[in-house]
C-alpha positions as CSV (number, residue, x, y, z in Angstrom):
1,M,-12.4,9.7,-3.3
2,S,-15.0,9.0,-6.7
3,V,-14.4,4.8,-8.0
4,T,-15.5,2.6,-10.1
5,P,-14.6,-0.9,-8.9
6,F,-12.3,-3.4,-10.1
7,V,-12.4,-6.6,-9.2
8,P,-9.4,-6.9,-6.5
9,D,-7.2,-9.3,-8.4
10,L,-6.7,-6.8,-11.3
11,L,-6.7,-4.2,-9.0
12,T,-4.0,-5.7,-7.2
13,E,-2.1,-7.0,-10.6
14,R,-2.5,-3.2,-11.9
15,I,-1.1,-2.2,-8.6
16,I,2.2,-4.5,-9.1
17,G,2.9,-3.6,-12.3
18,A,3.1,0.4,-11.5
19,A,5.1,-0.4,-8.8
20,I,7.3,-2.9,-11.2
21,E,7.7,0.3,-13.3
22,V,9.4,2.7,-10.4
23,H,11.2,0.0,-9.6
24,R,12.9,-0.6,-13.4
25,E,13.3,2.9,-13.1
26,L,14.4,3.6,-9.5
27,G,15.6,0.8,-8.8
28,P,16.4,-0.6,-4.7
29,G,17.6,1.4,-1.9
30,L,15.6,5.1,-1.8
31,L,12.8,6.2,0.9
32,E,10.1,5.0,1.0
33,A,8.7,8.8,0.2
34,I,10.2,8.6,-3.0
35,Y,8.4,5.1,-3.4
36,E,5.5,6.5,-2.8
37,E,4.6,9.1,-4.6
38,C,5.8,7.8,-7.8
39,L,3.6,4.7,-7.5
40,C,1.3,7.6,-7.0
41,S,2.0,8.9,-9.7
42,E,1.8,5.7,-11.8
43,L,-1.4,4.9,-10.0
44,R,-2.7,7.9,-11.3
45,D,-1.6,8.2,-14.8
46,A,-3.7,5.2,-15.7
47,A,-6.7,6.9,-14.0
48,I,-6.8,4.5,-11.0
49,P,-7.3,6.9,-8.1
50,V,-5.6,6.6,-5.1
51,A,-5.0,8.4,-1.5
52,R,-1.5,9.1,0.5
53,Q,-0.6,9.3,4.0
54,I,-4.1,8.5,5.3
55,M,-5.3,8.6,9.1
56,I,-7.1,5.5,10.6
57,P,-8.8,7.1,14.4
58,V,-7.1,4.4,16.6
59,I,-10.4,3.2,18.9
60,Y,-9.7,1.8,22.3
61,K,-12.2,0.2,24.7
62,G,-14.6,2.1,22.2
63,K,-12.9,5.8,22.9
64,R,-11.3,7.8,19.4
65,L,-7.7,8.3,21.3
66,A,-6.4,11.7,19.5
67,T,-3.3,9.4,17.8
68,S,-3.6,8.1,14.8
69,Y,-2.9,5.0,12.7
70,R,-1.4,6.2,8.8
71,A,-1.8,4.2,6.0
72,D,0.6,4.8,2.9
73,V,-1.8,4.3,-0.3
74,I,-5.5,3.6,-0.7
75,V,-6.0,2.8,-4.1
76,N,-9.7,3.2,-5.5
77,D,-11.2,2.8,-2.2
78,Q,-10.2,-1.2,-2.3
79,V,-7.1,-2.3,-1.2
80,I,-4.9,-0.7,1.3
81,V,-0.4,-0.3,-0.2
82,E,2.4,-0.2,2.4
83,I,5.4,0.8,1.1
84,K,8.3,-0.3,2.2
85,S,12.2,-0.5,2.1
86,N,14.1,-2.4,3.9
87,E,16.8,-5.0,3.7
88,K,13.6,-7.6,3.7
89,L,10.1,-8.1,5.4
90,I,9.1,-9.2,8.2
91,E,6.5,-10.7,10.2
92,V,5.7,-6.8,11.8
93,H,5.2,-5.7,8.9
94,R,2.4,-7.9,7.8
95,A,1.2,-7.4,11.0
96,Q,0.7,-3.5,10.4
97,L,-1.1,-4.8,7.0
98,L,-4.1,-6.6,9.1
99,T,-4.4,-4.2,11.1
100,Y,-5.3,-1.5,8.6
101,H,-7.4,-3.9,7.3
102,L,-9.1,-4.9,10.3
103,V,-10.0,-0.7,11.2
104,T,-10.8,0.1,7.9
105,G,-12.8,-2.6,6.4
106,L,-10.7,-3.5,3.4
107,H,-9.8,-7.0,3.2
108,T,-7.2,-6.9,0.4
109,G,-3.7,-5.4,1.2
110,L,-0.2,-5.3,-0.7
111,L,3.4,-4.7,1.1
112,V,5.7,-3.3,-1.4
113,N,9.5,-3.6,-0.5
114,F,11.5,-1.8,-2.9
115,N,15.1,-2.9,-1.9
116,V,15.4,-5.5,-3.4
117,P,16.9,-6.1,-7.0
118,V,13.4,-7.8,-8.9
119,L,10.3,-6.6,-7.4
120,S,8.7,-9.3,-7.7
121,K,10.3,-10.8,-4.9
122,G,9.0,-8.0,-2.5
123,V,5.5,-8.0,-2.7
124,K,3.4,-10.0,-0.5
125,R,-0.8,-9.3,-1.5
126,V,-2.7,-9.9,2.2
127,S,-6.5,-11.1,2.6
128,L,-8.9,-11.0,5.0
């Protein structure tokens, strides 16, 4: 993916704006995969590079294992976006995103829970 760096806060603002547009159009209660595809479509329409379902190797005691982590969306090689459609975000979701930060070296992430009446209540920005 060829990228032009964005200021992280500006990029997360644009991602959140795209997520709000998806939520405005679809509302809550759908599967995560639907929100993911629609969010990626919004970002691509805004000429922001995205990669979906990125496999991240698991390294255990210096050995690469056959299993992998899977990040929902990485935007512009800068921001990890973990998409949820749950009743609420819980601490394990934040821990999942922090693990992705550690193994990818990316410092900014968003947890986006689409299963809320107002999307701004379902977005959490996580930084290392």
